[in-house]
Phi, psi and omega in degrees: 000326189288330179294334182246015185300318176297332181275317187274327182214066182288148175269347174208144177235120169266137179243103183278124183082027180302152182229152175288338190266106182287355172271347176279159176309315191273007175241336182301317181306315176301312177308306183296314183303312182289320181290326187266359178073041170304132182265001179270186182279142180239130182231099172292144178232108179194117179299350183287332187240149171263331176219151166236108186064240177263001182268143171287148181237135187258141181296330183199173179295324181299336185270001176301144183286345181204162174288123181282138170307309188227137172241129176265117186256112180234065179230165184299156190300323183293342176264353184302310181298315183296330179291318179290333180291318179298312176303321180295319181302319187274001173090012179300151185266324185209155179217140171249126176254112174289334193299137172265178182102022187248225182305335180291348182257003177111202185293319182292325175293325181300319181299315181298320181294317181290334178291314184297314181295322178299318182294314181300310179301319173303323184269004188061030183260124177280134186238126174256126186108207358287189178059050181223165180272351179093209183213164174228132174240099189285338180301317188251009180060032177273112188246068183268071182200163173243005186281162189294340181299316183293351174290340178256191177297142177228065182289144177295151178195181190275006178264131166250131188237117179240133185227143177267343177257133176286304182294309180294322172298325170300318175297319180294319186289328174288330176287327176291317173304317184291339172268000179081019176276111185280130180263102178293327176224142166228120185231122174253125184264358174055229181280356175055040176302324185232288181278132185250170183313302185306312181301314186296313186297320183296319183294316183288329170298331183281351175286126180302338181281356181252127179243355175209141182248135171241144177211152171241125186236137174248341176200162178215135181252330192250077184292317178294328175293326183286324175296319173300313177304314174300322177300315179297316181292327174294312186294323174284344184079017179256096182307145182243110173254127183228139175248113181240128177277162178099033186287319175283157183230056188302328188270001182295140179256148173301139184245171182301320182267149170302319180300319176293324182286334178270339189277058173296154189301325183282325178299316172298307180311311180306304186293316184295314183285326177296328179289346177242024173077010178287131173269123181255124178265141177285330188201175185301316179293319179290320175305312181289328170308308184289319175302317181297319180299315179294320185297325193252341191243139167295162179280132179286160186257009180199190186248020181270128174254123174252138191231131174237130178221167171261004181220126179299321174303313176304314182295323173300310180304314181290322175293320182299315182295314179307320177295311183303324184271357177081024180265146177275133165247075189298145165294128185287152182300162182303312177304318178294320176295322178301319184292310189299318182293341177292330185247347177269154177297157183301336183261010171280172179238140187235010182285315184118102014288157175260126177249117182274352173069178179291346172309328182306325176302318182281329187230074182302336182290337180292333172304315177306310186291324181294316183293315178307308184295317179300317188280347174287340188295131185291347178273347184263131179242346174205145180246152175225130184242125184253117168226166177223144172058247180066030187297331179281354189237015182312300188302312181303316183290325175297321172297320182295313187292328174292325174290318177303312182293324178299330185252341181295131178261357175244154183286154174204163179220165183246138167244107186243099185283134183059034178288153171292151173311320181296320182294309183298322178289329184286323179294314183293325176294337178270000180078035180240123176293129181234130186250165191263348176190171189301300187295316173310316179301318181290325179293323178291319175302317186295321177301319181293319183292310184302313180298313178303312182297311180307319187291313177303316180296317183296317178299316192286334182263014183305318183292323183293321178299314182292333185274351173309129182240125181272129178298149171282115185254135172255075184289140176292151184283345185293142170268163172098214188283131176265137174317150177304317183285319177298323178290326173300313183300316174299316183287321176300319178295339181258011174086014182260114183290121180238158175292135177295142177206164177221154182261125175248120176280347174208179186299314190291317177299331180293316178293321180295317180297318179304314178304315182293319185283336182087133177288151359278158185231162173248149184230130188224136174304133176249114171197138184285350181255015175224087180289323182256098182299320191290325178300333185260016186052033193258024179232125168239134189240152173073030185277127194251355177205177185295323185287326176294327174295315183300311181299321179293315181302311183298314186287324176292320179304313182290325180291318179298316187294324183283325174302311187218103180288347185261351189301145171274129183241110182270001182118215181228148172270127173255133180222150169282142179302131176285163177280160181307153175179172174286128182282118180235168168240137171234130187209174174225155176213146177265103179274135186289341176262317185259358186087210175286134179231141180258141177235144171226134177207176175257148167145331183062234184287339182264011191302310184292339179283308180288329180040046176257092186211151182232139179248149170219163174276134180272146007267165173237146166295167173302318175301317178289329178295323180294325177290337176298310185301318184295342180273350179288137173299326181270017191305332176301336173301326186291342185270355174090121178228145170053046177091347186271131185287152183299137177280143174283100187286334174299309182292329172298311180297318181296323179294315178295325177300316183297319175300314181297319171300317176307310186298317184291324174297320188284335176051233184289349178283333184281131168263311177189152172221125174249131170243106186204116007270165168248114181268122182242132180209195182297342186255005178126198182226140179217137180279128179270328179217147186207147179228127174235131178241126178248152170278159179297155171294138185301134181099343173286149178255000000 
């Protein structure tokens, strides 16, 4: 917060290009500051006027009586750099540039933006924008914006909202206001020529008046900064809810490694942020549902959801959604059910979901008793109450929910379908989250559970993270594909178990290697120009004698030459056939946003078809690696199916952790690593095939 204090909570604001016409962009900021009661000093700057209302207006920046903490720049794009230069000379600390016509307009605008940034940095001036709506700090009545949101009420509240989009961000802010969600901060970062989303969100979350952060993202440059921000949010217990567009990656090109092919921008973003407790929303309404839940509800201490409804159908719908999200809807304890049966009508249900039936219309108070009893159950950690309409009973229901909230030791929320505005406002005034439908309510409960669990795990694993040790790697200076044997030596040195192998340069060497390794054997083409051996028909499996090895060697060499006539053929890699196990892929990729990321997935040769993979930023602890496995859609395969023995998950998690540490140690030298397949079974995990690609040493051409 301190680094952006002058921007977010300025003691004085200069408005360059200020206007007496409060309907214009360069007049609206002054209007809002005056109307909302900003308590700092305001300095309009415009040579056209001597006064604007009761305020003195200054002809230029040099004439200001003091250096402003913040300057709002509302001048044409071509005049922005000169304005920033003047502000720098006067000692201003920060500036918001409303003006458009910069990088969003192409090369000519990009030149103007680069000039403005250079001027600001030379002057030590922090810059928000350009091409932005500015910001609102409702706590301190800072209205440094011309956006429409400021036309209405801007009550302070526990939510900080940072958006890269001005128009869409304004729409989200307006929706939040309709819900009665107070935005302590609204910040639009625009082109992010200097100050970026991550920096602003970190600063506003550090404000003790803020308890939850919400953000709208269109792109991200500082992935590592986002991870650090998420870690701060976890440690501080301040949930971070993000809506990020660009889920699909239609323009992605196939890469040499499976990891690279699967590491679409969204897959990496989703996995890395989930691993650090960020709650991702699909759209603006879901984001506000989740933000409202965090603003009003305590964090649950487990994953048990208790449901009370006045409709059996709604209860089934909510239970179905809970199962889809991996939430437990536990059968209530026998004692809980006994107590419920004492208050419910005979045709009600007490197992969970609890159905209070239509009798609730005649006796609204039985809802209070049912919810209280349900929340008392030790298997329930959060409650959701579904009702509909009930316009004639709004006052009674508000009183009932207020009583429940006063006595409940566990969080709960209300799903009130087709509720009146008075009912919605009444619940929110009482600090009770209210959702618009059954599934949104379950989604919000799931978000609370996920963040709470992520926080518990993050805090519990602090020691394990500190204990991670990166291996000392003697990486070759050569860039590109690393030979199988050289790569194996590096991997084994980092504690990554690989299958024994030998290089054979001709058929006789292949037979000799097979004899040493023991039959049956596998034979694989070795070429730096053929990364995917099976596509070149360069793999032969289950060879049981010398004759089969000789024939296989000749066949794969011929196939490789046909596949790529220019390929360099070093011979063949010989391996003993590995024991059966579940085929997985474990890999590393140097991501341009997040740095080195580790992947774990199912599939073997079908990995890009199944696309069942999870990403994290490297390195990861064994505990986090185990959670990666839990997120796989096909995770049940690891527990043994159809005669296949159960995988030792802890050994597999340690394997993934070791791979991640290898990647973190390799740093920028790593381009990609594929371990595919990795055979996992009850005795551990072993990489059967591997591909390692290195980037040039920094400074090499």
